[in-house]
C-alpha positions in Angstrom: 22.7 -132.8 29.4 24.7 -132.1 32.4 28.4 -131.1 32.7 31.2 -129.9 35.1 33.3 -127.5 33.7 37.3 -127.1 34.8 40.6 -126.1 33.7 42.5 -128.7 31.7 44.9 -128.6 34.5 42.6 -130.1 37.0 41.6 -132.6 34.2 45.3 -133.9 34.5 44.4 -133.9 38.3 41.4 -136.2 37.4 42.2 -139.2 35.1 43.6 -142.3 36.6 46.1 -144.7 34.6 43.5 -146.1 32.9 42.1 -143.2 31.5 44.1 -140.7 29.0 47.5 -140.1 30.1 49.2 -136.6 30.6 51.0 -137.2 27.0 47.8 -138.3 25.3 46.2 -134.9 26.2 48.9 -133.2 24.9 48.0 -134.8 22.1 44.8 -133.9 21.6 45.3 -130.2 22.6 45.0 -129.8 26.5 46.6 -127.5 27.8 46.9 -126.2 31.1 44.4 -123.7 30.4 42.1 -125.5 28.0 38.4 -124.8 28.8 37.2 -128.8 29.2 34.0 -130.4 30.6 33.1 -134.0 31.4 29.5 -135.1 31.2 27.3 -137.7 33.7 28.6 -140.6 31.2 31.7 -139.4 31.9 32.4 -138.0 28.0 35.5 -135.3 28.3 34.7 -132.4 26.0 37.6 -129.3 24.8 36.3 -126.5 24.2 37.5 -125.5 20.5 36.9 -122.3 18.1 32.7 -122.6 17.9 32.2 -125.6 19.1 32.8 -129.0 21.6 35.1 -132.1 20.5 35.1 -134.9 23.0 38.3 -135.9 23.1 37.9 -139.3 25.7 36.4 -140.0 29.0 36.3 -140.9 32.2 36.0 -144.4 33.9 34.8 -146.1 37.5 33.9 -143.3 40.2 34.9 -140.3 38.4 31.4 -138.7 39.7 33.1 -138.5 43.0 36.4 -138.1 41.5 35.3 -134.8 39.6 33.1 -133.1 42.0 35.9 -133.9 44.7 38.4 -132.1 42.8 36.8 -129.4 41.4 34.2 -128.6 43.9 31.3 -128.0 41.3 28.2 -130.6 40.9 26.6 -131.3 37.8 24.9 -127.9 35.8 22.5 -127.8 33.1 24.2 -126.8 29.7 21.7 -125.1 28.4 18.8 -124.1 31.1 15.8 -126.2 29.8 16.2 -128.3 32.6 15.8 -131.7 30.3 16.5 -134.6 31.9 18.0 -136.3 29.0 20.9 -137.8 30.9 21.4 -140.2 33.9 22.9 -139.0 37.2 26.5 -141.1 37.4 26.6 -143.9 40.3 
């Protein structure tokens, strides 16, 4: 699985109006300092103690938005190189 990691603050800038809103992000525990990752399917996960929890998803042209806002590209989460997900387009 490939992800891009970011802070909660960055996620708040990326989400669009038809996705999670700031108040909803707060309700699931997202703060500016939260560790967040997004996979190529648009699933948003937050780092909790010992685990990652799915808290929502991005829609539309999120690939471009995520890469532009973070300056990062998709990275393999465990280094196994397994292509178990399709690139976002």
